[in-house]
mmCIF entry with sequence, helices, sheets and N, C-alpha, C, O atoms, coordinates in Angstrom:
data_MODEL
# 
_entry.id   MODEL 
# 
_entity.id                         1 
_entity.type                       polymer 
_entity.pdbx_number_of_molecules   1 
# 
_entity_poly.entity_id                      1 
_entity_poly.type                           'polypeptide(L)' 
_entity_poly.nstd_linkage                   no 
_entity_poly.nstd_monomer                   no 
_entity_poly.pdbx_seq_one_letter_code       MFGAPPPPSAEELRQQEALASQTVYGALATCVLLYLSPFAVDYVSKLV 
_entity_poly.pdbx_seq_one_letter_code_can   MFGAPPPPSAEELRQQEALASQTVYGALATCVLLYLSPFAVDYVSKLV 
_entity_poly.pdbx_strand_id                 A 
# 
loop_
_entity_poly_seq.entity_id 
_entity_poly_seq.num 
_entity_poly_seq.mon_id 
_entity_poly_seq.hetero 
1 1  MET n 
1 2  PHE n 
1 3  GLY n 
1 4  ALA n 
1 5  PRO n 
1 6  PRO n 
1 7  PRO n 
1 8  PRO n 
1 9  SER n 
1 10 ALA n 
1 11 GLU n 
1 12 GLU n 
1 13 LEU n 
1 14 ARG n 
1 15 GLN n 
1 16 GLN n 
1 17 GLU n 
1 18 ALA n 
1 19 LEU n 
1 20 ALA n 
1 21 SER n 
1 22 GLN n 
1 23 THR n 
1 24 VAL n 
1 25 TYR n 
1 26 GLY n 
1 27 ALA n 
1 28 LEU n 
1 29 ALA n 
1 30 THR n 
1 31 CYS n 
1 32 VAL n 
1 33 LEU n 
1 34 LEU n 
1 35 TYR n 
1 36 LEU n 
1 37 SER n 
1 38 PRO n 
1 39 PHE n 
1 40 ALA n 
1 41 VAL n 
1 42 ASP n 
1 43 TYR n 
1 44 VAL n 
1 45 SER n 
1 46 LYS n 
1 47 LEU n 
1 48 VAL n 
# 
_struct_asym.id          A 
_struct_asym.entity_id   1 
# 
_struct_conf.conf_type_id            HELX_P 
_struct_conf.id                      HELX_P1 
_struct_conf.pdbx_PDB_helix_id       AA1 
_struct_conf.beg_label_comp_id       ALA 
_struct_conf.beg_label_asym_id       A 
_struct_conf.beg_label_seq_id        10 
_struct_conf.pdbx_beg_PDB_ins_code   ? 
_struct_conf.end_label_comp_id       LEU 
_struct_conf.end_label_asym_id       A 
_struct_conf.end_label_seq_id        47 
_struct_conf.pdbx_end_PDB_ins_code   ? 
_struct_conf.beg_auth_comp_id        ALA 
_struct_conf.beg_auth_asym_id        A 
_struct_conf.beg_auth_seq_id         10 
_struct_conf.end_auth_comp_id        LEU 
_struct_conf.end_auth_asym_id        A 
_struct_conf.end_auth_seq_id         47 
_struct_conf.pdbx_PDB_helix_class    1 
_struct_conf.details                 ? 
_struct_conf.pdbx_PDB_helix_length   38 
# 
_struct_conf_type.id          HELX_P 
_struct_conf_type.criteria    ? 
_struct_conf_type.reference   ? 
# 
loop_
_atom_site.group_PDB 
_atom_site.id 
_atom_site.type_symbol 
_atom_site.label_atom_id 
_atom_site.label_alt_id 
_atom_site.label_comp_id 
_atom_site.label_asym_id 
_atom_site.label_entity_id 
_atom_site.label_seq_id 
_atom_site.pdbx_PDB_ins_code 
_atom_site.Cartn_x 
_atom_site.Cartn_y 
_atom_site.Cartn_z 
_atom_site.occupancy 
_atom_site.B_iso_or_equiv 
_atom_site.pdbx_formal_charge 
_atom_site.auth_seq_id 
_atom_site.auth_comp_id 
_atom_site.auth_asym_id 
_atom_site.auth_atom_id 
_atom_site.pdbx_PDB_model_num 
ATOM 1   N N  . MET A 1 1  ? -22.087 36.308 -32.593 1.00 0.00 ? 1  MET A N  1 
ATOM 2   C CA . MET A 1 1  ? -22.094 37.696 -32.232 1.00 0.00 ? 1  MET A CA 1 
ATOM 3   C C  . MET A 1 1  ? -20.987 37.975 -31.219 1.00 0.00 ? 1  MET A C  1 
ATOM 4   O O  . MET A 1 1  ? -20.231 38.935 -31.372 1.00 0.00 ? 1  MET A O  1 
ATOM 5   N N  . PHE A 1 2  ? -20.891 37.151 -30.197 1.00 0.00 ? 2  PHE A N  1 
ATOM 6   C CA . PHE A 1 2  ? -19.836 37.347 -29.206 1.00 0.00 ? 2  PHE A CA 1 
ATOM 7   C C  . PHE A 1 2  ? -18.785 36.251 -29.403 1.00 0.00 ? 2  PHE A C  1 
ATOM 8   O O  . PHE A 1 2  ? -19.099 35.129 -29.799 1.00 0.00 ? 2  PHE A O  1 
ATOM 9   N N  . GLY A 1 3  ? -17.556 36.599 -29.121 1.00 0.00 ? 3  GLY A N  1 
ATOM 10  C CA . GLY A 1 3  ? -16.479 35.630 -29.253 1.00 0.00 ? 3  GLY A CA 1 
ATOM 11  C C  . GLY A 1 3  ? -16.403 34.700 -28.052 1.00 0.00 ? 3  GLY A C  1 
ATOM 12  O O  . GLY A 1 3  ? -16.940 34.999 -26.986 1.00 0.00 ? 3  GLY A O  1 
ATOM 13  N N  . ALA A 1 4  ? -15.754 33.610 -28.229 1.00 0.00 ? 4  ALA A N  1 
ATOM 14  C CA . ALA A 1 4  ? -15.585 32.636 -27.154 1.00 0.00 ? 4  ALA A CA 1 
ATOM 15  C C  . ALA A 1 4  ? -14.552 33.175 -26.147 1.00 0.00 ? 4  ALA A C  1 
ATOM 16  O O  . ALA A 1 4  ? -13.724 34.012 -26.506 1.00 0.00 ? 4  ALA A O  1 
ATOM 17  N N  . PRO A 1 5  ? -14.594 32.715 -24.927 1.00 0.00 ? 5  PRO A N  1 
ATOM 18  C CA . PRO A 1 5  ? -13.575 33.163 -23.964 1.00 0.00 ? 5  PRO A CA 1 
ATOM 19  C C  . PRO A 1 5  ? -12.194 32.635 -24.389 1.00 0.00 ? 5  PRO A C  1 
ATOM 20  O O  . PRO A 1 5  ? -12.095 31.624 -25.084 1.00 0.00 ? 5  PRO A O  1 
ATOM 21  N N  . PRO A 1 6  ? -11.148 33.326 -23.966 1.00 0.00 ? 6  PRO A N  1 
ATOM 22  C CA . PRO A 1 6  ? -9.814  32.858 -24.379 1.00 0.00 ? 6  PRO A CA 1 
ATOM 23  C C  . PRO A 1 6  ? -9.520  31.503 -23.776 1.00 0.00 ? 6  PRO A C  1 
ATOM 24  O O  . PRO A 1 6  ? -9.981  31.194 -22.677 1.00 0.00 ? 6  PRO A O  1 
ATOM 25  N N  . PRO A 1 7  ? -8.749  30.685 -24.492 1.00 0.00 ? 7  PRO A N  1 
ATOM 26  C CA . PRO A 1 7  ? -8.416  29.363 -23.980 1.00 0.00 ? 7  PRO A CA 1 
ATOM 27  C C  . PRO A 1 7  ? -7.532  29.480 -22.723 1.00 0.00 ? 7  PRO A C  1 
ATOM 28  O O  . PRO A 1 7  ? -6.760  30.430 -22.592 1.00 0.00 ? 7  PRO A O  1 
ATOM 29  N N  . PRO A 1 8  ? -7.648  28.524 -21.816 1.00 0.00 ? 8  PRO A N  1 
ATOM 30  C CA . PRO A 1 8  ? -6.830  28.598 -20.615 1.00 0.00 ? 8  PRO A CA 1 
ATOM 31  C C  . PRO A 1 8  ? -5.346  28.378 -20.929 1.00 0.00 ? 8  PRO A C  1 
ATOM 32  O O  . PRO A 1 8  ? -4.982  27.660 -21.861 1.00 0.00 ? 8  PRO A O  1 
ATOM 33  N N  . SER A 1 9  ? -4.521  29.012 -20.128 1.00 0.00 ? 9  SER A N  1 
ATOM 34  C CA . SER A 1 9  ? -3.088  28.871 -20.338 1.00 0.00 ? 9  SER A CA 1 
ATOM 35  C C  . SER A 1 9  ? -2.629  27.488 -19.846 1.00 0.00 ? 9  SER A C  1 
ATOM 36  O O  . SER A 1 9  ? -3.383  26.766 -19.194 1.00 0.00 ? 9  SER A O  1 
ATOM 37  N N  . ALA A 1 10 ? -1.403  27.146 -20.167 1.00 0.00 ? 10 ALA A N  1 
ATOM 38  C CA . ALA A 1 10 ? -0.875  25.835 -19.763 1.00 0.00 ? 10 ALA A CA 1 
ATOM 39  C C  . ALA A 1 10 ? -0.820  25.751 -18.220 1.00 0.00 ? 10 ALA A C  1 
ATOM 40  O O  . ALA A 1 10 ? -1.085  24.690 -17.654 1.00 0.00 ? 10 ALA A O  1 
ATOM 41  N N  . GLU A 1 11 ? -0.488  26.830 -17.560 1.00 0.00 ? 11 GLU A N  1 
ATOM 42  C CA . GLU A 1 11 ? -0.436  26.828 -16.077 1.00 0.00 ? 11 GLU A CA 1 
ATOM 43  C C  . GLU A 1 11 ? -1.827  26.635 -15.512 1.00 0.00 ? 11 GLU A C  1 
ATOM 44  O O  . GLU A 1 11 ? -1.992  25.888 -14.548 1.00 0.00 ? 11 GLU A O  1 
ATOM 45  N N  . GLU A 1 12 ? -2.819  27.273 -16.068 1.00 0.00 ? 12 GLU A N  1 
ATOM 46  C CA . GLU A 1 12 ? -4.186  27.101 -15.601 1.00 0.00 ? 12 GLU A CA 1 
ATOM 47  C C  . GLU A 1 12 ? -4.655  25.660 -15.796 1.00 0.00 ? 12 GLU A C  1 
ATOM 48  O O  . GLU A 1 12 ? -5.336  25.100 -14.937 1.00 0.00 ? 12 GLU A O  1 
ATOM 49  N N  . LEU A 1 13 ? -4.293  25.072 -16.917 1.00 0.00 ? 13 LEU A N  1 
ATOM 50  C CA . LEU A 1 13 ? -4.658  23.676 -17.159 1.00 0.00 ? 13 LEU A CA 1 
ATOM 51  C C  . LEU A 1 13 ? -4.018  22.742 -16.135 1.00 0.00 ? 13 LEU A C  1 
ATOM 52  O O  . LEU A 1 13 ? -4.664  21.817 -15.643 1.00 0.00 ? 13 LEU A O  1 
ATOM 53  N N  . ARG A 1 14 ? -2.739  22.989 -15.813 1.00 0.00 ? 14 ARG A N  1 
ATOM 54  C CA . ARG A 1 14 ? -2.066  22.155 -14.811 1.00 0.00 ? 14 ARG A CA 1 
ATOM 55  C C  . ARG A 1 14 ? -2.720  22.317 -13.442 1.00 0.00 ? 14 ARG A C  1 
ATOM 56  O O  . ARG A 1 14 ? -2.860  21.338 -12.709 1.00 0.00 ? 14 ARG A O  1 
ATOM 57  N N  . GLN A 1 15 ? -3.117  23.521 -13.093 1.00 0.00 ? 15 GLN A N  1 
ATOM 58  C CA . GLN A 1 15 ? -3.784  23.755 -11.807 1.00 0.00 ? 15 GLN A CA 1 
ATOM 59  C C  . GLN A 1 15 ? -5.146  23.034 -11.768 1.00 0.00 ? 15 GLN A C  1 
ATOM 60  O O  . GLN A 1 15 ? -5.501  22.420 -10.762 1.00 0.00 ? 15 GLN A O  1 
ATOM 61  N N  . GLN A 1 16 ? -5.880  23.113 -12.846 1.00 0.00 ? 16 GLN A N  1 
ATOM 62  C CA . GLN A 1 16 ? -7.170  22.445 -12.907 1.00 0.00 ? 16 GLN A CA 1 
ATOM 63  C C  . GLN A 1 16 ? -7.039  20.939 -12.874 1.00 0.00 ? 16 GLN A C  1 
ATOM 64  O O  . GLN A 1 16 ? -7.859  20.268 -12.248 1.00 0.00 ? 16 GLN A O  1 
ATOM 65  N N  . GLU A 1 17 ? -6.023  20.384 -13.534 1.00 0.00 ? 17 GLU A N  1 
ATOM 66  C CA . GLU A 1 17 ? -5.785  18.950 -13.484 1.00 0.00 ? 17 GLU A CA 1 
ATOM 67  C C  . GLU A 1 17 ? -5.390  18.504 -12.077 1.00 0.00 ? 17 GLU A C  1 
ATOM 68  O O  . GLU A 1 17 ? -5.830  17.454 -11.609 1.00 0.00 ? 17 GLU A O  1 
ATOM 69  N N  . ALA A 1 18 ? -4.573  19.292 -11.413 1.00 0.00 ? 18 ALA A N  1 
ATOM 70  C CA . ALA A 1 18 ? -4.181  18.944 -10.037 1.00 0.00 ? 18 ALA A CA 1 
ATOM 71  C C  . ALA A 1 18 ? -5.381  18.972 -9.118  1.00 0.00 ? 18 ALA A C  1 
ATOM 72  O O  . ALA A 1 18 ? -5.525  18.101 -8.261  1.00 0.00 ? 18 ALA A O  1 
ATOM 73  N N  . LEU A 1 19 ? -6.251  19.965 -9.283  1.00 0.00 ? 19 LEU A N  1 
ATOM 74  C CA . LEU A 1 19 ? -7.460  20.059 -8.456  1.00 0.00 ? 19 LEU A CA 1 
ATOM 75  C C  . LEU A 1 19 ? -8.394  18.868 -8.751  1.00 0.00 ? 19 LEU A C  1 
ATOM 76  O O  . LEU A 1 19 ? -8.982  18.295 -7.833  1.00 0.00 ? 19 LEU A O  1 
ATOM 77  N N  . ALA A 1 20 ? -8.521  18.508 -10.018 1.00 0.00 ? 20 ALA A N  1 
ATOM 78  C CA . ALA A 1 20 ? -9.382  17.361 -10.362 1.00 0.00 ? 20 ALA A CA 1 
ATOM 79  C C  . ALA A 1 20 ? -8.825  16.078 -9.785  1.00 0.00 ? 20 ALA A C  1 
ATOM 80  O O  . ALA A 1 20 ? -9.585  15.256 -9.272  1.00 0.00 ? 20 ALA A O  1 
ATOM 81  N N  . SER A 1 21 ? -7.525  15.886 -9.855  1.00 0.00 ? 21 SER A N  1 
ATOM 82  C CA . SER A 1 21 ? -6.911  14.676 -9.275  1.00 0.00 ? 21 SER A CA 1 
ATOM 83  C C  . SER A 1 21 ? -7.110  14.637 -7.771  1.00 0.00 ? 21 SER A C  1 
ATOM 84  O O  . SER A 1 21 ? -7.427  13.587 -7.211  1.00 0.00 ? 21 SER A O  1 
ATOM 85  N N  . GLN A 1 22 ? -6.927  15.764 -7.117  1.00 0.00 ? 22 GLN A N  1 
ATOM 86  C CA . GLN A 1 22 ? -7.122  15.835 -5.669  1.00 0.00 ? 22 GLN A CA 1 
ATOM 87  C C  . GLN A 1 22 ? -8.571  15.519 -5.311  1.00 0.00 ? 22 GLN A C  1 
ATOM 88  O O  . GLN A 1 22 ? -8.818  14.845 -4.311  1.00 0.00 ? 22 GLN A O  1 
ATOM 89  N N  . THR A 1 23 ? -9.516  15.980 -6.088  1.00 0.00 ? 23 THR A N  1 
ATOM 90  C CA . THR A 1 23 ? -10.920 15.730 -5.843  1.00 0.00 ? 23 THR A CA 1 
ATOM 91  C C  . THR A 1 23 ? -11.230 14.236 -5.993  1.00 0.00 ? 23 THR A C  1 
ATOM 92  O O  . THR A 1 23 ? -11.947 13.664 -5.172  1.00 0.00 ? 23 THR A O  1 
ATOM 93  N N  . VAL A 1 24 ? -10.697 13.619 -7.023  1.00 0.00 ? 24 VAL A N  1 
ATOM 94  C CA . VAL A 1 24 ? -10.946 12.193 -7.261  1.00 0.00 ? 24 VAL A CA 1 
ATOM 95  C C  . VAL A 1 24 ? -10.349 11.353 -6.136  1.00 0.00 ? 24 VAL A C  1 
ATOM 96  O O  . VAL A 1 24 ? -11.009 10.453 -5.616  1.00 0.00 ? 24 VAL A O  1 
ATOM 97  N N  . TYR A 1 25 ? -9.087  11.647 -5.753  1.00 0.00 ? 25 TYR A N  1 
ATOM 98  C CA . TYR A 1 25 ? -8.468  10.898 -4.655  1.00 0.00 ? 25 TYR A CA 1 
ATOM 99  C C  . TYR A 1 25 ? -9.223  11.105 -3.337  1.00 0.00 ? 25 TYR A C  1 
ATOM 100 O O  . TYR A 1 25 ? -9.359  10.173 -2.546  1.00 0.00 ? 25 TYR A O  1 
ATOM 101 N N  . GLY A 1 26 ? -9.707  12.313 -3.108  1.00 0.00 ? 26 GLY A N  1 
ATOM 102 C CA . GLY A 1 26 ? -10.475 12.565 -1.901  1.00 0.00 ? 26 GLY A CA 1 
ATOM 103 C C  . GLY A 1 26 ? -11.791 11.789 -1.898  1.00 0.00 ? 26 GLY A C  1 
ATOM 104 O O  . GLY A 1 26 ? -12.205 11.260 -0.866  1.00 0.00 ? 26 GLY A O  1 
ATOM 105 N N  . ALA A 1 27 ? -12.437 11.725 -3.044  1.00 0.00 ? 27 ALA A N  1 
ATOM 106 C CA . ALA A 1 27 ? -13.691 10.952 -3.155  1.00 0.00 ? 27 ALA A CA 1 
ATOM 107 C C  . ALA A 1 27 ? -13.427 9.462  -2.930  1.00 0.00 ? 27 ALA A C  1 
ATOM 108 O O  . ALA A 1 27 ? -14.196 8.792  -2.241  1.00 0.00 ? 27 ALA A O  1 
ATOM 109 N N  . LEU A 1 28 ? -12.349 8.948  -3.506  1.00 0.00 ? 28 LEU A N  1 
ATOM 110 C CA . LEU A 1 28 ? -12.014 7.526  -3.314  1.00 0.00 ? 28 LEU A CA 1 
ATOM 111 C C  . LEU A 1 28 ? -11.683 7.226  -1.848  1.00 0.00 ? 28 LEU A C  1 
ATOM 112 O O  . LEU A 1 28 ? -12.097 6.197  -1.315  1.00 0.00 ? 28 LEU A O  1 
ATOM 113 N N  . ALA A 1 29 ? -10.945 8.117  -1.208  1.00 0.00 ? 29 ALA A N  1 
ATOM 114 C CA . ALA A 1 29 ? -10.634 7.925  0.204   1.00 0.00 ? 29 ALA A CA 1 
ATOM 115 C C  . ALA A 1 29 ? -11.884 7.948  1.043   1.00 0.00 ? 29 ALA A C  1 
ATOM 116 O O  . ALA A 1 29 ? -12.002 7.166  1.986   1.00 0.00 ? 29 ALA A O  1 
ATOM 117 N N  . THR A 1 30 ? -12.831 8.829  0.726   1.00 0.00 ? 30 THR A N  1 
ATOM 118 C CA . THR A 1 30 ? -14.096 8.877  1.451   1.00 0.00 ? 30 THR A CA 1 
ATOM 119 C C  . THR A 1 30 ? -14.881 7.598  1.265   1.00 0.00 ? 30 THR A C  1 
ATOM 120 O O  . THR A 1 30 ? -15.476 7.097  2.218   1.00 0.00 ? 30 THR A O  1 
ATOM 121 N N  . CYS A 1 31 ? -14.895 7.059  0.055   1.00 0.00 ? 31 CYS A N  1 
ATOM 122 C CA . CYS A 1 31 ? -15.603 5.812  -0.197  1.00 0.00 ? 31 CYS A CA 1 
ATOM 123 C C  . CYS A 1 31 ? -15.009 4.664  0.622   1.00 0.00 ? 31 CYS A C  1 
ATOM 124 O O  . CYS A 1 31 ? -15.746 3.857  1.188   1.00 0.00 ? 31 CYS A O  1 
ATOM 125 N N  . VAL A 1 32 ? -13.683 4.592  0.685   1.00 0.00 ? 32 VAL A N  1 
ATOM 126 C CA . VAL A 1 32 ? -13.038 3.542  1.457   1.00 0.00 ? 32 VAL A CA 1 
ATOM 127 C C  . VAL A 1 32 ? -13.357 3.689  2.919   1.00 0.00 ? 32 VAL A C  1 
ATOM 128 O O  . VAL A 1 32 ? -13.657 2.697  3.583   1.00 0.00 ? 32 VAL A O  1 
ATOM 129 N N  . LEU A 1 33 ? -13.299 4.919  3.453   1.00 0.00 ? 33 LEU A N  1 
ATOM 130 C CA . LEU A 1 33 ? -13.614 5.118  4.867   1.00 0.00 ? 33 LEU A CA 1 
ATOM 131 C C  . LEU A 1 33 ? -15.046 4.775  5.177   1.00 0.00 ? 33 LEU A C  1 
ATOM 132 O O  . LEU A 1 33 ? -15.324 4.166  6.210   1.00 0.00 ? 33 LEU A O  1 
ATOM 133 N N  . LEU A 1 34 ? -15.969 5.152  4.305   1.00 0.00 ? 34 LEU A N  1 
ATOM 134 C CA . LEU A 1 34 ? -17.361 4.831  4.533   1.00 0.00 ? 34 LEU A CA 1 
ATOM 135 C C  . LEU A 1 34 ? -17.600 3.307  4.444   1.00 0.00 ? 34 LEU A C  1 
ATOM 136 O O  . LEU A 1 34 ? -18.444 2.771  5.162   1.00 0.00 ? 34 LEU A O  1 
ATOM 137 N N  . TYR A 1 35 ? -16.885 2.640  3.597   1.00 0.00 ? 35 TYR A N  1 
ATOM 138 C CA . TYR A 1 35 ? -17.009 1.181  3.485   1.00 0.00 ? 35 TYR A CA 1 
ATOM 139 C C  . TYR A 1 35 ? -16.488 0.485  4.737   1.00 0.00 ? 35 TYR A C  1 
ATOM 140 O O  . TYR A 1 35 ? -17.082 -0.487 5.204   1.00 0.00 ? 35 TYR A O  1 
ATOM 141 N N  . LEU A 1 36 ? -15.388 0.978  5.276   1.00 0.00 ? 36 LEU A N  1 
ATOM 142 C CA . LEU A 1 36 ? -14.766 0.348  6.427   1.00 0.00 ? 36 LEU A CA 1 
ATOM 143 C C  . LEU A 1 36 ? -15.352 0.775  7.771   1.00 0.00 ? 36 LEU A C  1 
ATOM 144 O O  . LEU A 1 36 ? -15.108 0.112  8.779   1.00 0.00 ? 36 LEU A O  1 
ATOM 145 N N  . SER A 1 37 ? -16.103 1.844  7.812   1.00 0.00 ? 37 SER A N  1 
ATOM 146 C CA . SER A 1 37 ? -16.608 2.349  9.110   1.00 0.00 ? 37 SER A CA 1 
ATOM 147 C C  . SER A 1 37 ? -17.488 1.373  9.838   1.00 0.00 ? 37 SER A C  1 
ATOM 148 O O  . SER A 1 37 ? -17.343 1.281  11.057  1.00 0.00 ? 37 SER A O  1 
ATOM 149 N N  . PRO A 1 38 ? -18.404 0.618  9.213   1.00 0.00 ? 38 PRO A N  1 
ATOM 150 C CA . PRO A 1 38 ? -19.183 -0.339 9.970   1.00 0.00 ? 38 PRO A CA 1 
ATOM 151 C C  . PRO A 1 38 ? -18.321 -1.423 10.635  1.00 0.00 ? 38 PRO A C  1 
ATOM 152 O O  . PRO A 1 38 ? -18.602 -1.846 11.756  1.00 0.00 ? 38 PRO A O  1 
ATOM 153 N N  . PHE A 1 39 ? -17.284 -1.860 9.943   1.00 0.00 ? 39 PHE A N  1 
ATOM 154 C CA . PHE A 1 39 ? -16.399 -2.850 10.523  1.00 0.00 ? 39 PHE A CA 1 
ATOM 155 C C  . PHE A 1 39 ? -15.654 -2.264 11.745  1.00 0.00 ? 39 PHE A C  1 
ATOM 156 O O  . PHE A 1 39 ? -15.467 -2.948 12.751  1.00 0.00 ? 39 PHE A O  1 
ATOM 157 N N  . ALA A 1 40 ? -15.247 -1.028 11.642  1.00 0.00 ? 40 ALA A N  1 
ATOM 158 C CA . ALA A 1 40 ? -14.558 -0.379 12.760  1.00 0.00 ? 40 ALA A CA 1 
ATOM 159 C C  . ALA A 1 40 ? -15.509 -0.229 13.949  1.00 0.00 ? 40 ALA A C  1 
ATOM 160 O O  . ALA A 1 40 ? -15.095 -0.449 15.087  1.00 0.00 ? 40 ALA A O  1 
ATOM 161 N N  . VAL A 1 41 ? -16.755 0.134  13.718  1.00 0.00 ? 41 VAL A N  1 
ATOM 162 C CA . VAL A 1 41 ? -17.728 0.271  14.792  1.00 0.00 ? 41 VAL A CA 1 
ATOM 163 C C  . VAL A 1 41 ? -17.960 -1.078 15.455  1.00 0.00 ? 41 VAL A C  1 
ATOM 164 O O  . VAL A 1 41 ? -18.018 -1.151 16.682  1.00 0.00 ? 41 VAL A O  1 
ATOM 165 N N  . ASP A 1 42 ? -18.095 -2.152 14.673  1.00 0.00 ? 42 ASP A N  1 
ATOM 166 C CA . ASP A 1 42 ? -18.292 -3.493 15.250  1.00 0.00 ? 42 ASP A CA 1 
ATOM 167 C C  . ASP A 1 42 ? -17.084 -3.893 16.090  1.00 0.00 ? 42 ASP A C  1 
ATOM 168 O O  . ASP A 1 42 ? -17.238 -4.440 17.182  1.00 0.00 ? 42 ASP A O  1 
ATOM 169 N N  . TYR A 1 43 ? -15.877 -3.621 15.581  1.00 0.00 ? 43 TYR A N  1 
ATOM 170 C CA . TYR A 1 43 ? -14.659 -3.974 16.318  1.00 0.00 ? 43 TYR A CA 1 
ATOM 171 C C  . TYR A 1 43 ? -14.573 -3.252 17.650  1.00 0.00 ? 43 TYR A C  1 
ATOM 172 O O  . TYR A 1 43 ? -14.254 -3.848 18.678  1.00 0.00 ? 43 TYR A O  1 
ATOM 173 N N  . VAL A 1 44 ? -14.864 -1.955 17.615  1.00 0.00 ? 44 VAL A N  1 
ATOM 174 C CA . VAL A 1 44 ? -14.794 -1.159 18.830  1.00 0.00 ? 44 VAL A CA 1 
ATOM 175 C C  . VAL A 1 44 ? -15.877 -1.574 19.826  1.00 0.00 ? 44 VAL A C  1 
ATOM 176 O O  . VAL A 1 44 ? -15.628 -1.623 21.031  1.00 0.00 ? 44 VAL A O  1 
ATOM 177 N N  . SER A 1 45 ? -17.073 -1.872 19.328  1.00 0.00 ? 45 SER A N  1 
ATOM 178 C CA . SER A 1 45 ? -18.158 -2.264 20.219  1.00 0.00 ? 45 SER A CA 1 
ATOM 179 C C  . SER A 1 45 ? -17.867 -3.618 20.886  1.00 0.00 ? 45 SER A C  1 
ATOM 180 O O  . SER A 1 45 ? -18.321 -3.862 22.004  1.00 0.00 ? 45 SER A O  1 
ATOM 181 N N  . LYS A 1 46 ? -17.123 -4.490 20.218  1.00 0.00 ? 46 LYS A N  1 
ATOM 182 C CA . LYS A 1 46 ? -16.743 -5.781 20.814  1.00 0.00 ? 46 LYS A CA 1 
ATOM 183 C C  . LYS A 1 46 ? -15.657 -5.599 21.886  1.00 0.00 ? 46 LYS A C  1 
ATOM 184 O O  . LYS A 1 46 ? -15.575 -6.392 22.824  1.00 0.00 ? 46 LYS A O  1 
ATOM 185 N N  . LEU A 1 47 ? -14.835 -4.568 21.749  1.00 0.00 ? 47 LEU A N  1 
ATOM 186 C CA . LEU A 1 47 ? -13.792 -4.279 22.744  1.00 0.00 ? 47 LEU A CA 1 
ATOM 187 C C  . LEU A 1 47 ? -14.393 -3.784 24.051  1.00 0.00 ? 47 LEU A C  1 
ATOM 188 O O  . LEU A 1 47 ? -13.856 -4.049 25.127  1.00 0.00 ? 47 LEU A O  1 
ATOM 189 N N  . VAL A 1 48 ? -15.495 -3.072 23.959  1.00 0.00 ? 48 VAL A N  1 
ATOM 190 C CA . VAL A 1 48 ? -16.086 -2.440 25.152  1.00 0.00 ? 48 VAL A CA 1 
ATOM 191 C C  . VAL A 1 48 ? -16.982 -3.370 25.887  1.00 0.00 ? 48 VAL A C  1 
ATOM 192 O O  . VAL A 1 48 ? -17.556 -2.995 26.910  1.00 0.00 ? 48 VAL A O  1 
# 
């Protein structure tokens, strides 16, 4: 009954891919920081 929405343009696809890549890299960086944070806390507590 109703038509599908128009397909995204090439520029919109590039913007969405860039946003998706940025999101994935941000999530990976957060995982690394959360993994390393206990070691950093232990190191700092030994210095004090």
